[in-house]
C-alpha positions in Angstrom: 63.6 86.0 87.5 67.1 87.8 87.2 67.1 91.1 85.6 68.7 91.6 81.9 71.0 94.1 80.7 71.0 95.7 77.3 74.8 96.8 77.4 74.6 97.6 73.8 71.9 100.1 74.1 71.4 102.0 77.0 73.5 100.2 79.9 70.2 100.3 82.1 68.7 97.3 83.6 65.0 96.5 82.9 62.9 94.1 84.7 61.8 91.2 82.4 58.1 91.8 83.7 58.2 95.3 82.0 59.6 94.6 78.4 61.1 91.8 76.6 64.8 92.2 76.6 65.1 90.8 73.0 62.7 93.6 71.8 65.0 95.9 73.6 68.0 94.7 71.9 66.3 94.9 68.4 65.2 98.4 69.1 69.0 99.6 69.4 67.9 102.6 71.4 71.2 104.3 71.9 70.7 107.3 74.3 74.2 109.1 73.6 73.5 109.2 70.0 74.3 112.5 67.9 71.0 113.9 67.5 72.1 116.7 65.2 74.7 115.2 62.8 72.3 113.4 60.6 71.7 115.8 57.9 69.6 113.8 55.7 67.0 113.0 58.4 66.7 116.7 59.7 62.9 116.5 58.9 62.4 113.4 61.2 61.4 114.3 64.9 64.5 113.5 67.2 63.3 110.6 68.9 62.7 108.8 65.3 66.5 108.9 64.9 66.8 106.3 67.4 64.8 103.6 65.3 66.7 101.1 63.3 67.9 102.2 59.9 65.4 100.2 57.9 62.4 101.5 59.6 63.8 105.1 59.9 64.4 105.4 55.9 60.7 104.5 55.4 59.9 107.8 57.2 62.3 110.0 55.4 60.4 112.7 53.7 57.4 112.5 56.1 57.1 115.6 58.5 55.3 113.8 61.0 55.5 110.1 62.6 52.2 108.1 61.8 49.8 108.0 64.6 50.4 104.6 66.4 48.7 105.2 69.6 46.2 102.5 69.0 44.4 100.2 71.6 44.7 96.7 71.3 41.7 94.8 70.0 41.0 91.0 70.4 41.3 89.0 67.2 43.0 91.7 65.3 46.6 90.0 65.5 47.8 93.1 67.4 50.2 92.4 70.3 49.3 94.5 73.5 51.2 97.6 73.7 54.4 97.5 75.7 54.9 100.1 78.5 58.5 101.0 79.5 57.1 103.2 82.3 58.8 106.5 83.4 62.0 104.9 84.3 62.0 107.2 87.2 64.7 105.2 89.2 67.3 105.8 86.2 66.2 109.3 86.0 66.7 109.8 89.6 70.1 108.3 89.5 71.3 110.2 86.5 70.2 113.4 88.0 72.3 112.7 91.2 75.2 112.3 89.0 74.6 115.6 87.2 73.3 117.7 89.9 76.7 118.9 90.7 77.5 119.7 86.9 77.7 123.5 87.4 80.2 122.8 90.0 82.3 120.5 88.1 82.4 122.9 85.2 83.6 125.7 87.4 86.1 123.5 89.1 87.4 122.2 85.9 87.5 125.7 84.2 89.4 127.4 86.8 92.0 124.5 87.2 92.3 123.5 83.4 90.1 126.0 81.4 87.7 123.1 80.5 84.5 125.1 80.7 82.5 122.8 78.4 81.6 119.2 79.3 82.9 117.5 76.2 86.4 118.9 77.2 86.4 116.7 80.1 86.9 113.1 80.8 86.0 111.1 84.1 88.5 108.7 85.6 86.6 105.5 85.2 86.9 102.6 87.8 90.5 100.9 87.6 91.9 104.1 85.8 94.3 106.4 87.2 93.4 110.1 87.8 95.5 111.6 85.1 98.2 111.0 82.6 101.8 110.8 83.5 102.5 114.4 82.6 99.5 115.6 84.6 100.5 113.3 87.4 103.9 115.2 87.4 102.2 118.4 87.4 100.0 117.3 90.4 103.1 116.0 92.2 104.9 119.5 91.5 101.9 121.3 92.8 101.9 119.5 96.0 105.8 120.1 96.5 105.4 123.8 95.5 102.5 124.0 98.2 104.6 122.7 101.1 107.8 124.7 100.0 105.7 128.0 99.7 104.1 127.2 102.9 107.3 126.7 104.7 108.6 130.1 103.4 105.4 131.9 104.4 105.4 130.4 107.8 109.2 131.1 108.0 108.9 134.8 107.0 105.7 135.5 108.8 107.4 134.2 112.2 110.5 136.5 111.4 108.2 139.6 111.7 110.0 140.4 114.8 113.2 141.3 112.8 111.6 143.1 110.0 112.9 146.3 111.0 116.5 145.1 111.0 115.9 143.6 107.5 114.8 147.0 106.1 117.6 148.8 107.6 120.1 146.3 106.3 118.7 147.0 102.7 118.8 150.6 103.4 122.4 150.4 104.3 122.9 148.2 101.1 120.7 150.0 98.6 121.0 153.5 99.8 117.3 154.3 100.1 114.4 153.1 102.4 111.7 150.9 101.5 109.5 148.5 103.5 111.1 145.5 101.6 109.9 143.0 104.3 106.1 143.7 104.1 106.3 143.5 100.2 108.1 140.2 100.5 105.5 139.0 103.0 102.7 140.2 100.7 104.2 138.5 97.7 104.6 135.1 99.6 101.2 135.5 100.8 99.6 136.1 97.3 101.6 133.1 95.7 100.8 130.6 98.6 97.3 131.5 98.3 97.4 131.1 94.6 99.1 127.4 95.0 96.6 126.8 97.9 93.6 127.4 95.5 94.9 125.2 92.7 95.5 122.6 95.1 92.0 122.7 96.5 90.7 122.7 92.9 92.6 119.6 91.9 91.5 117.7 95.1 87.8 118.8 94.4 88.0 117.6 90.9 89.4 114.2 92.1 86.7 113.9 94.5 84.3 114.3 91.9 86.0 111.5 89.9 87.3 113.9 87.1 90.6 113.6 85.2 92.9 116.1 85.9 94.2 118.5 83.3 96.1 121.7 84.4 96.3 124.7 82.1 99.7 125.8 80.8 99.5 129.2 82.5 98.9 127.4 85.8 102.1 125.4 85.1 104.1 128.6 84.6 102.5 130.0 87.9 103.8 126.8 89.7 107.2 127.0 88.4 107.5 130.7 89.3 106.2 130.2 92.8 108.5 127.3 93.3 111.5 129.2 92.0 110.5 132.3 94.3 110.3 130.0 97.3 113.4 128.2 97.0 115.4 131.4 96.0 114.1 133.4 98.9 114.4 130.7 101.4 118.2 130.3 100.4 119.1 134.0 100.4 117.5 134.7 103.7 119.0 131.6 105.2 122.2 132.8 104.1 121.8 136.4 105.3 119.6 135.6 108.6 120.4 131.9 109.5 119.4 132.8 113.0 115.8 133.1 111.7 115.5 129.4 111.5 116.0 129.3 115.4 113.0 132.0 115.2 111.0 129.3 113.3 112.0 126.6 115.8 110.9 128.6 118.9 107.6 129.6 117.2 106.8 125.9 116.9 107.0 125.5 120.7 104.0 127.8 120.8 102.3 126.9 117.5 102.8 123.2 117.3 99.8 122.3 119.2 97.5 124.2 116.9 99.6 123.3 113.7 98.9 119.5 114.8 95.0 120.1 114.9 95.3 121.9 111.5 97.4 119.0 110.0 95.0 116.1 111.3 91.9 118.3 110.0 93.6 118.3 106.3 94.5 114.8 106.3 90.8 114.0 107.5 89.5 116.2 104.5 91.8 114.3 102.1 90.4 111.0 103.2 87.4 111.6 100.7 89.4 111.6 97.3 91.8 108.8 98.8 89.0 106.5 99.6 87.1 107.5 96.2 90.3 106.5 94.1 91.3 103.5 96.7 87.9 101.6 95.9 88.2 102.5 92.1 91.6 101.2 91.5 91.7 97.7 90.2 95.5 96.8 90.9 96.3 95.6 94.4 99.8 97.1 94.1 98.3 100.7 93.9 95.6 100.3 96.6 98.3 99.1 99.0 100.7 101.9 98.0 98.1 104.7 98.2 96.5 103.5 101.6 100.0 102.7 103.1 101.5 106.3 102.4 98.2 107.9 103.8 98.0 105.8 106.8 101.7 106.2 107.6 101.3 110.0 107.5 98.0 110.0 109.3 99.5 107.9 112.3 102.7 109.9 112.4 100.5 112.9 112.9 98.4 111.2 115.7 101.6 110.5 117.5 103.4 113.8 117.1 102.3 115.2 120.4 104.3 112.5 122.2 107.6 114.2 121.2 106.1 117.8 121.4 107.6 120.3 123.9 106.1 123.8 124.8 107.0 125.9 127.8 103.4 127.2 127.6 102.0 123.8 128.6 102.3 124.4 132.3 100.8 123.1 135.5 98.2 125.7 136.8 100.0 128.0 139.5 103.6 127.4 138.0 103.7 130.6 135.8 106.1 133.1 137.2 105.8 136.8 136.9 105.9 138.4 133.5 109.2 139.7 132.2 110.5 143.2 132.8 110.3 145.6 129.9 113.3 147.6 128.8 112.7 149.9 125.9 115.1 149.2 123.1 116.6 152.9 122.2 113.5 154.2 124.0 110.1 153.6 122.2 111.1 153.5 118.6 107.6 152.7 117.4 106.3 156.0 119.0 109.2 158.3 118.5 112.6 158.4 116.6 115.1 156.1 118.4 117.8 157.2 120.8 116.2 160.6 121.3 114.9 162.2 124.6 111.4 162.1 123.5 111.5 158.2 122.7 112.9 157.6 126.3 110.4 159.6 127.6 107.7 157.6 125.7 109.1 154.5 127.0 108.8 155.6 130.6 105.0 156.8 130.0 103.9 153.5 128.5 105.3 151.4 131.3 108.9 150.6 130.6 111.0 149.3 133.5 114.3 150.1 131.9 116.1 152.0 129.1 118.7 150.8 126.6 120.8 152.7 124.3 124.4 152.8 122.5 127.0 155.2 123.7 129.8 156.6 121.4 132.4 159.4 122.1 132.4 162.7 120.2 135.8 164.0 118.9 135.8 166.4 121.9 135.1 163.8 124.6 131.2 164.0 124.8 129.5 160.7 125.3 126.4 160.8 123.1 123.6 158.2 122.0 124.0 156.5 118.4 123.7 153.0 117.4 125.2 153.3 113.7 128.6 154.0 113.1 127.5 156.7 110.9 124.7 159.5 111.0 123.3 158.8 107.7 120.2 156.7 108.7 118.6 158.7 111.7 119.9 162.4 111.0 119.9 164.7 108.0 124.0 164.6 107.7 123.5 164.4 104.1 122.1 168.0 103.9 124.1 169.7 106.8 127.5 167.9 106.0 127.0 166.2 102.7 130.7 165.3 102.3 130.7 163.3 105.5 127.8 160.9 105.3 130.1 158.1 105.5 132.3 159.4 108.1 132.2 157.7 111.8 130.0 159.5 113.9 132.7 159.7 116.7 134.8 162.0 114.5 132.2 164.7 114.6 132.5 167.2 117.4 129.6 167.7 120.0 128.9 171.2 118.4 128.6 169.7 115.0 126.3 167.0 116.2 124.0 169.6 117.7 123.5 170.9 114.3 121.8 167.7 113.1 118.2 167.0 113.0 117.4 163.5 114.7 113.5 163.3 114.0 112.6 164.3 110.6 113.8 160.9 109.2 111.0 159.2 111.5 108.3 160.9 109.8 109.5 160.6 106.3 110.2 157.0 106.5 107.7 155.8 109.0 109.7 152.5 109.7 107.2 150.9 111.9 104.1 152.1 110.2 102.7 154.2 113.2 103.4 157.7 111.9 99.4 157.8 111.0 98.6 157.6 114.8 100.6 160.7 115.7 98.9 163.9 116.6 100.1 167.2 115.4 101.7 168.0 118.7 103.5 164.8 118.7 104.8 165.4 115.1 105.9 168.8 115.9 108.0 167.5 119.0 109.4 164.8 116.5 110.6 167.5 114.2 112.5 169.3 116.8 114.4 166.2 118.2 118.4 166.3 118.2 121.0 163.9 119.3 121.2 163.6 123.0 124.0 163.2 125.1 124.7 160.4 127.8 124.3 162.9 130.6 120.7 164.0 129.2 119.8 160.4 129.0 120.8 159.6 132.3 118.9 162.4 133.9 115.6 161.0 132.4 116.4 157.5 133.9 117.4 159.0 137.2 114.3 161.2 137.4 112.0 158.2 136.6 113.9 155.6 138.6 114.5 153.4 135.6 117.3 150.7 135.0 119.9 151.8 132.4 121.5 149.1 129.9 123.9 150.5 127.3 126.6 149.3 124.9 129.8 151.4 124.8 131.4 151.7 121.4 135.2 152.1 121.3 136.2 155.1 119.2 138.1 154.4 116.0 141.7 154.2 115.8 143.5 157.8 116.1 140.5 159.3 118.1 141.8 161.3 121.1 139.6 159.1 123.5 140.4 155.9 121.9 142.0 154.7 125.0 140.3 156.6 127.9 136.7 156.2 126.6 135.6 154.0 129.5 137.1 156.3 132.3 135.2 159.3 130.5 132.0 157.2 130.5 132.2 156.3 134.0 132.6 159.9 135.2 129.3 161.0 133.3 127.6 158.1 135.1 128.7 158.9 138.4 127.7 162.7 137.8 124.2 161.8 136.9 122.9 158.6 138.4 123.0 156.1 140.9 125.4 153.1 139.9 122.9 150.6 141.1 120.6 151.5 138.3 123.3 150.9 135.6 123.5 147.4 133.9 127.2 147.7 132.9 127.6 145.8 129.6 131.1 146.8 128.2 133.5 143.7 128.6 136.4 145.6 128.2 138.5 146.3 131.5 135.7 144.9 133.3 137.8 143.9 136.3 139.1 147.5 136.5 135.4 148.8 136.4 134.4 146.3 139.2 137.1 147.5 141.3 136.4 151.1 141.0 132.6 151.0 141.2 131.3 147.5 142.8 127.7 148.7 142.5 127.4 148.6 138.9 125.4 145.5 137.9 127.6 143.6 135.9 126.1 142.1 132.6 127.6 139.6 130.2 126.7 139.0 126.5 127.6 135.3 126.5 126.7 132.4 128.4 129.3 130.2 130.2 130.0 127.9 133.1 128.1 128.8 136.2 131.3 129.1 138.1 133.2 131.2 135.6 130.1 133.7 135.7 129.9 133.8 139.5 133.8 134.3 139.7 133.6 137.4 137.3 130.5 138.6 139.6 128.2 138.5 136.8 124.6 139.5 137.9 122.6 139.4 134.4 123.1 137.8 131.0 121.9 139.7 128.0 121.3 137.4 125.3 119.6 137.1 121.9 116.2 135.8 122.1 117.2 133.0 119.6 119.2 131.5 122.6 116.1 131.2 124.7 116.2 127.9 126.8 114.1 127.2 129.7 116.6 124.9 131.3 119.4 127.3 131.0 117.5 130.0 132.3 116.5 128.2 135.3 120.0 126.7 135.7 121.6 130.4 135.9 118.8 131.7 138.2 119.7 129.0 140.8 122.8 131.2 141.3 121.1 134.5 141.3 122.0 135.3 137.8 118.9 136.8 135.8 118.6 136.7 131.9 117.8 139.5 129.7 116.7 138.7 126.2 116.9 141.2 123.0 115.0 142.2 121.0 111.4 140.8 121.5 108.6 142.9 120.0 105.9 140.2 118.9 103.3 139.0 121.5 103.9 135.3 120.8 107.7 135.8 121.3 107.2 137.6 124.6 104.5 135.0 125.7 107.4 132.3 125.0 109.8 134.1 127.0 107.4 134.5 129.8 106.6 130.7 130.0 110.3 130.1 129.9 111.0 132.2 133.1 112.9 135.0 131.5 113.3 137.8 133.9 113.5 140.8 131.4 113.3 141.6 127.6 114.5 144.5 125.6 111.6 145.4 123.1 110.5 148.0 120.5 106.9 147.5 121.5 106.6 148.5 125.2 103.2 150.0 124.6 101.7 146.7 123.1 103.3 144.1 125.6 102.7 146.0 128.5 98.8 145.2 128.0 99.3 141.5 127.9 97.9 139.8 131.0 98.9 136.3 130.4 101.0 134.3 127.9 99.3 133.5 124.6 98.6 129.8 124.0 99.0 129.0 127.7 97.2 125.8 128.9 97.6 123.1 131.4 98.9 119.3 130.3 95.3 118.3 130.9 93.7 120.6 128.6 96.2 119.7 125.9 95.9 116.2 126.4 92.0 116.5 126.0 92.5 118.7 123.0 95.0 115.9 121.6 92.5 112.9 122.2 89.5 114.6 120.9 91.4 115.6 117.6 92.6 112.0 117.0 89.5 110.5 117.9 87.2 112.6 115.8 89.5 112.4 112.8 89.6 108.6 113.2 85.8 108.5 113.2 85.2 110.8 110.3 87.9 108.8 108.2 86.5 105.6 108.9 83.0 106.8 108.0 84.3 108.1 104.6 85.7 104.8 103.6 82.7 102.9 104.7 80.7 105.4 102.5 82.8 104.9 99.7 83.0 101.2 100.0 79.1 101.1 100.1 78.7 103.2 97.0 81.2 101.5 94.9 79.6 98.3 95.8 76.4 99.5 94.2 73.2 101.6 95.2 69.9 99.9 95.8 66.9 101.2 94.2 63.2 100.3 93.8 61.4 99.4 90.8 57.7 98.9 91.7 57.5 96.6 94.4 60.6 94.7 93.7 64.0 95.6 94.8 66.8 95.7 92.2 70.3 96.2 92.8 72.9 97.7 90.4 76.3 95.6 90.6 78.3 98.3 89.0 79.7 101.6 90.2 77.4 104.7 89.9 80.0 106.0 87.1 78.8 103.8 84.6 75.7 105.8 83.7 77.3 107.7 80.8 74.1 109.0 79.5 73.7 112.6 78.9 71.0 114.1 81.1 69.3 115.4 77.9 68.7 112.1 76.5 66.8 110.8 79.4 63.2 110.6 78.5 60.0 108.8 79.6 59.1 106.0 77.2 55.2 105.9 77.5 54.0 103.7 74.7 55.6 101.3 72.2 52.9 100.1 69.9 53.5 97.1 67.5 51.9 97.1 64.2 50.7 93.8 62.7 52.6 92.6 59.8 50.1 93.2 56.8 51.3 90.0 55.0 51.1 87.7 58.0 48.1 85.7 59.5 45.9 87.6 62.1 46.7 84.7 64.4 50.2 84.8 64.0 52.6 86.8 66.1 53.3 90.0 64.8 56.5 91.3 63.6 57.6 94.3 65.5 58.1 97.3 63.4 58.4 99.7 66.2 57.6 102.8 64.1 57.2 105.2 67.2 58.7 106.1 70.5 56.7 108.8 71.9 58.1 111.2 74.9 56.0 112.4 77.6 
């Protein structure tokens, strides 16, 4: 016999063999009744409130329900007592529904400040997950998540140029502050906040809850979105080359970002499948599934268009690039000081790079900036000349300046805490070195020298003869073959007077043009890195030097691309790298790709099958007979506190009726075990 449903009362199926469905309907036992709202019947036991109104009224004023636990006797007119049983199956399924209630309370509380159950609502089958406003908020949350992630990734990969960013702000604002790290911290904090909100929303959707985002979180989303968009726009305008850095980083991180993206889509399959099978409109089902599968399959096929120099056949990796100290070892000592160059030689630098200017009295000296304000104490010694060009100072005046104290006070690379007292004392005594002193360090250690020569300003005594003055100092202090000659002015004249100098160009060009000019090395920014271009120039014996590379991932990429040398701030770190990071063979990457896609496909299929099975109905056993619930599990709307075991329903005879007639059910009590 088919089971009957009392949808009006408790929404739970009963087997006809256990209780008469008509009797159940007459009982009107409504489980979600509000027990404590009936003031006039407070004296009644709670379970008596579930009796019909007529029978409940007859009990008002009585503190105890009559004892009706009587045994049936033959010939008395009493019907045998009806047992509903413990309803173990119902209880178990309801417990399964509410076993995560503390988790749902926590999720809803954090997401929408809905800490109490009555404040929340479940998304019933066929309903959308939220209202139009909340749907818009959820869409804005997703957009903010992606934009904040893009900015965080963009700025974290730009870490190679943080020093330039901070010094740019120093020149603009007039004081030193690690703005780059502050910006990174703010971006990381905001992204973490948005990511947590998105996780909460997905978890609530996975639990079938309707979304409600608290207004404070909506403000936070708008602030994060505005910050990400504004910061990205400003940095793109000031440092557009950093987008090239981001594209370079993808050549290294793309294989691993692909795995992470596929894993994320696999996790999203749970709420997608849940709401897909709950929707009652075919259009919505097709839209959500089509969008999800299109993104998923696109991710599966991304590796087909992926390129990375670090995916190489075994045995094809070339030697590591030579390390040239950018202004010495600026992380360990003040830049462009003798101590800095000595440190660079000590930690394994194979070359030294600097910038040359000519003093007013004709002495070439080391200084990168056009003024002395950043790296000396000129504001104390010559307070009225802080903005004056450095070439307008005489050598005697330059020797009065301290070139080391700024390094200890500002700590531009955050390495000051690792310095010993002896090193601090040496730093405090540093002064501006001359070109002759610098060349003596390079000649004594057999290191290559790369320098850029700055023309003095107009009206300077050596504005015209600065190249000859510099060449004379070079000839007096070092072998010309150790010098990478970078200045482009009067290059033909320089080649004529000293052909042993290694001519180095700062721009790419046709191979024939470079060979005609006797260019032996290219000095290019790292953002122009190209494995094909490097290989093409090397085929005619033109090597490539990239500047400035200080991050291990960027050094690894240059190594895999076949770069011959790099200019760096971190010789002491990169010299310990024995092989490129993220290096793998094509076979290893193919295996990783296939395993990722196959595992994802299997898990997503399992998730969709599970939700299809659950939404079709969960089987359970009642006695020795198996019954099936044809509706989804979410139809159990009964509060857990309203679940009780009905042990005995005793029917009293009608006092005015015949003992031989069927008794009218008064149902005075329902007792709870």
